[in-house]
N, C-alpha and C positions, 0 to 999 in steps of 0.2 A: 424656340421650342427645340425639344430634344427629339431625335429621330429613334430613341430606344423604345421598344415595346414595353408597355405597362405590365406585361405578363412575362414572368421568367420561365425559360425552359427548365425541365428537370435536370438537365445536366449541368446548368450553371448553379443551380440551388446545391446539388450534390457537391460541386467543386467547392463552393463557398463553405460548406459544412466540413469538407476534408481540410481546407485551409485554415479554418479557426480551430479545428481539433488538433492539428499538428503541433502548434505550440503548447497547447494543454498537455499533450502526451510527452512532449520532449521535456517539459518542466516536471510534471507530477510523477510520471512513471519511475525516473531515477530516484526521486525523493522517496517514493514508496518502497522501492527496492533497498534504499540505504536504511531506512527505518526498520524494514523487515529483517535485514541481515543482522544489524547491530542488536535488535531485540533477540533474535535467536542466538546471538553469541553471549549477551550478558545475562539473560534471564536464568540460565542454569546456575549461575553463581548465586543469585538471589535465592533460588530454590534450595540449594544445598545449604546456604546459611540459615534458612528457616528450618530445615531438617535438624541442624546441628544444634540450634538455640532452642528448639522445642516449640517454636511458634507454629510450626505446620500442624501439630496435633491440636492446637487451640482454634485454629480457623482453617478448616479443611476446604471450605469454599473458596477462600483465597488462593490456596494452593492449586485447586482445580482451575480457577480462573487464570492464573499465571501459566499453568500448563497449556491451556487453551491458547493464550497469547503467544506462548513459545512455539506452538504448532503453526499458529497464523504466521509468525515470524519466519519460520523455515520456509513455508510455501511462498510468501511474497518476496523473500529475499533470496530465493534460490539462484536468480540470474544476474545478481549484483556484481558489477565490475566484470562482466564477460563480454 
C-alpha cells in the first residue's frame, strides 16, 4: 500500500496545473503570434488588391471582416520574434 494521502494539497494541485500549462503556452503562444504577425503583414496586400479590382465595392462586409482580421493580427502578433 502506498503512504500517499488520498487528498491532494492545494499547492500540489496548482503546481500540476502550472506544469501542464507550461508546454501548452510554450507551443501555442509562439504559433498564435506567428499567425497574427503574418496576417497583419499580408492582409493589407489583399485589401489593396480588392480595392484596385473593384471587389471591395461588391462585398463591403468581406472588406470589413478582413479589416477586423487585420486588426486582430496586429494585436496578436505584436510581440512576435521579440
